[in-house]
N, C-alpha and C positions, 0 to 999 in steps of 0.2 A: 165400143165406140166412146167418144169423148163426151163429158158432161156438157151442159149448156154453155159454160164459159170457154169451151174449146180446148181445155187442158187435159192431157192424158195423165191421170194419176193412178199409180200402181202401188199396192202394198205388197211387200215381199216378206216371207216368213221362212226362217231357216232353223229348225230345231237341231240341237246337238246333244251330246250325252248328258251334260249338266247345265245347258243354257239354251235359250231360244233367242235368236237374233231377229229383229224386225226393223224394217226400214220403209220409208215412204218416198216415192219418186214422182217427179213431174217429168215425163219423158225419161231421159237418161240422167237427169240431175237429182241427186239425193237431197231431199228436203230435211229429213231427220233420220236418225238411226239410234237404236237402243239395243243393248244386249241384256237380256233378263237372265240373271243367275239363279239357278235352282239348287237347293241344298242336296248334296249328293246322298246323304244318309236318308233324307226324306224320299228321294226318288228310288233308292234301293229297296225301300219297304214295299213298293208296288210289284206284284207278281209278273206283270207284263207291261210293255210299252203302252198298249191301249188303255191300261188302267191309269196311266199318268195324264191322259188327255184332259180331264176336268181341271186338274191342278194347273196345267200349262195354259189352258184356255182362260181360266180366271186371271192368271198373271198377265196374259196378253191383253185382255180386256181392260185391266187397270192401266197398262201403258197407253193403250189407244185413247182412253178417257183423259189421261194426263196431257196427251198431245192434242186433245180436242179434235180427234179425227171426225170429219164430216162423212159418214158412211155413204150418203147420197151422192157424193162427188167422186167416188172411186170408179175408175174405168175397169179395173180388174184386180184380182188378188192372185198372187202366185206363191206356191209353196215348194220347198225342196222335194224332189222325187225320192221315194223310198224303195224298198225291196219288193219289186213286182216281177212278173214274168219278163224275161229278156225281150227287149224291144228296140227298134231303131231310134236314133237320137231325134230330138225335135221338141216342140212345145205341144203338150197334150191337155185336153180338157179334163177337168176333174168332175167325176160324176159319182153317183151312189155306189156303183160297182167298184170303182177305184178305192173309195174310202173304205168300203167293207172289206176288200181284200187286204188292205194295209193294216187295218185294225185286227183282222183275223191273223195277221202275220203268217200268211200261207207260205211265203218264201223266206221267212226269217225275221227275227226281232232286231230292230235298229231304230235309233232315235229319229232318223229321217222318215220313218213310216208315219210320223205325226204331222209332217209338213202339209200334205194334202188335206187331212181332216181339219186342221186349224184354218187353212186357207178357205176351205169350203164353208166353214161356219161363218166367217166374216163375209164371204161373197153372198151367202144367202141373205144376210142382214142388209147388204148393200144392193142387192138385186143386180149384180154384175157377174161376169164370167170368172171362173177360177181355173188356174192352169198349174201344171208342174212342167219342169224343163230338164232335159238331159239328165236323167237319173243315173246312179252308179251302175245300174243293170243295162245301160245302153249297149246294144250288141249289134255290130255291123261287120263282124268278122266274115271273111270269105270261108267257103266250105273247106278249102284245103288248110286254112289256118287253124281250124278246129281239131284236126287229127292229132292225137298224141300216140305214144307207143303203147298205151293201155286202152284198148277199144272201149272198155266200160267207163273210162274217165277221160272224155274229150276235153280239150281246152275250152275255157269259158271266158267271156268278156265281163270284167268287173274292174272299173277304173274311175279316175277323177274326170268323168265325162263333162261335167258342168264347167269347170274351170279350164280344162283343155280346149274345149270348143270355143269358149269365150275368148281365150287368148289367141287361138288360131284366127278367129274373126278379126281380132284387133290387129294382128300382124298383116292380114290381108288388106285391111283398110289403110294401114300405113304404106303398103306396097302399091296402093291404087288398083288392086285387083279384086276379083270376086273369089270368095273362099272356095266356091264350087269349081273354080278353074285351076286350083293349085294343088301341089303335093307338098305337104309339110310334115316334119317330125316335131312333135310337141312332147316335152318332158316336164311332167308335174313332179316336183321334188319337195316332199314334206315328211310327215310321219311315215308315209309309204311313198314309193316312187313308181310312177307308171309312165311309160314312154309309148306314145301312139303314132302310127302312120296315118295321117289324114290325106286320103287320096280322093280329090275332087268331091269333097263334102262328106265323105264317109270314113270312119275310123276302122280300117280293114285289118289292122294288126296292132295288138297292144298286149303288154304283159299284165298278168293278174297278181298284184303284189299281195293281196289278201291270202292267196293260195301259196305264197312263197315263191312266186315267179319273178325273175328280174334281179336287179341289184339290191344289196342291203340298204336300209334307209335309217331314219332316226329311230323308228320303233319296230322295224320289220327285218327279219333275217335275210330275206331274199333267197335265191336258190342256194341250196346246200348239198353236199355230197350224200346222196341217198343211201348208197351202199355202206358208207362209214357210219351213218346215222343208225341204220338197221343193225349193224354189227355191235355198236356201242349199246344199243337197247338190249340186244340178246345177251350181252355180258353183264347187264345190270348197271352199267355206268351212267345211263341216263334213263329218265322216265319218258318214253316216247309220247305218251298221252299229254304230259305236261309240256313237252316241246311243241306239239301240234296245237295245243290249246292256247298257250301263252307266248312262247318265244318266237314262233314264226310271225305272229301278228300281235304286237302290243308291247312285248318286252325283249324283242330281238334287236339286231342292228346296233346302233350306237349305244343303246341302253345296255345291251349285253357286253359290248366291247369296251365301253368307257364309263359305264355307270350313269350316263345322262343322255337325254334326247335333245339337249341344247348344244348345237354345234359351236356356239360362241364360247362355251366353257371348255372346249377341247383345245389343248395347246398345239402349237405348230411344230414343236420339236418332240423328239423321243417317240414313244408309242403313239401319242396323239398325232404327230406328223405322219406316221405310217398309216394310221386309220383314215386320216384326211385324204391322203393320196389314193388309198384303196377305194374310198367313196367316189372320188372323181373318176377313177378308172372304171368302176362298175357302171356309173351313169353313161360314160362315153361308150363303153362296150354295148350297152343296150341301145343307144342312139345308132351306133354302127349297124346293129342287127336290123333296125327298122329301115335304114337306108339301103341295106343289102336286099331287103324284100322289094323295095320300090325300084331300085336301080338309081344310082346317084349321078349327078347331084340333084337333090330335091330343091324346091323353090326357096324354102326357108326352114331354119331350125329355131324353135321357140323354147326358151328355158323359163320356167315359172314355178311358183310355190314358195313356201317359207324359206327353203334352203337357198333360193336364188338371191336372198339378201346378202349372202356371204360372197363378197367379191373375189376373194382368193379361190374359193371353190369354183366359181364360174370361170375364172381365168384358166384354171386347171382343166375343166371340162372342155372349154373351147379350144385349148391347145391341142387336145386329142381329137375333137369331133367337128371342128368348124368346117372341115373339108367336105362334109356330107351335103352342105347347102350353099346356095348362091348368096343368101343373106342370113344373118343371125340376129335374133332379138332376145333380150333378157327382160322379163316382166316380173319383178319380185313380188311375192305375196300372192294372195288369192283375191278374186273379185267376184265371189259367189253371189253376193246380194245384187250387185249390178248385173251379173249374168242372168239371174232370175228375172229381173225387171226387163232386161233387153229381150229375153225370150218372149215374154208377154207382149212387149212393145212391137216386135216384128209381126206378130199376129194381128194386133189391133190396127197397125198401119197397112195391113194387107201385103206385107213383104213375104210372109210365110203363111201356110195354111195350118190351122190347128188340127191336131190328129186325135183320133178316138182310140183309146187304149183297147177297148173290147174288140174293135175291128182289126187292130194291128196284130193281135196274137191269137185270135179265135181260130 
């Protein structure tokens, strides 16, 4: 609920690999924002993400003191969701169980695991609720979408859920429609590329770029010919462990093809031109797959993420893929801080119900 002055103030916290972003909002208006940079070597000395918590918390408190945050006037604190048990999308309450599971890293080590613990600490001091919103483990796949050709390795949902849903909601607002009434294809294009089919409020089909599914991206290989990969490993031409560990996620894609993850540095002619066309083709191909699952045309195609800043790439993608949708939207960049605040705001204003993690996956 709002403080005595009636304003809804939300503090959003988004930890990354070497930084922690923090922003204060009144409603949807950002009052201030700061990105705290952490020394990479200092962080590398910690054996686990949980061990970084005191350092990051101290840095966060210094920033809040500098901005003279009045803890008593906060309506809510919201943190980025981490690696938890797969769960439907939405805004979730942070409790001791969530914090403990993230610090224990039961489902993996990731900087986002610190979002809820940092938010919870501030919320306790402020005596206000704490939330996390649409974590990367958001899983709304249909049963048939989970089936792969290897029964012991079903497909799993792991994608840019926070930004995808925020941009889908933005498109719905511009269309004058409710998100829950629409079918949309949303492509988040950044270090990794995920393309989701949003069917009446649920992401029922999406590629998992972390596992090497979908198109190649700035830092990810995308789907590769598995038979050829296995043959090359058997002949000693490649180290299969190194490929799986580094090149599928982190040093593949544009990094492997052109030596950079920055599309702006890739020329439009020669090999650079070929790679640019291949990137657009891969994105359009994945968009077409989502539309084929839904039955086309869908109501809207939404292109977002860092690569959406490249107008040439967007024109190339739309030339191949605009047919899948009645309307097309391009929203360059990410709006994760605003998306976090909006998730908390929807609950505080009674437009959504806060979910309990323990009940969702018990």
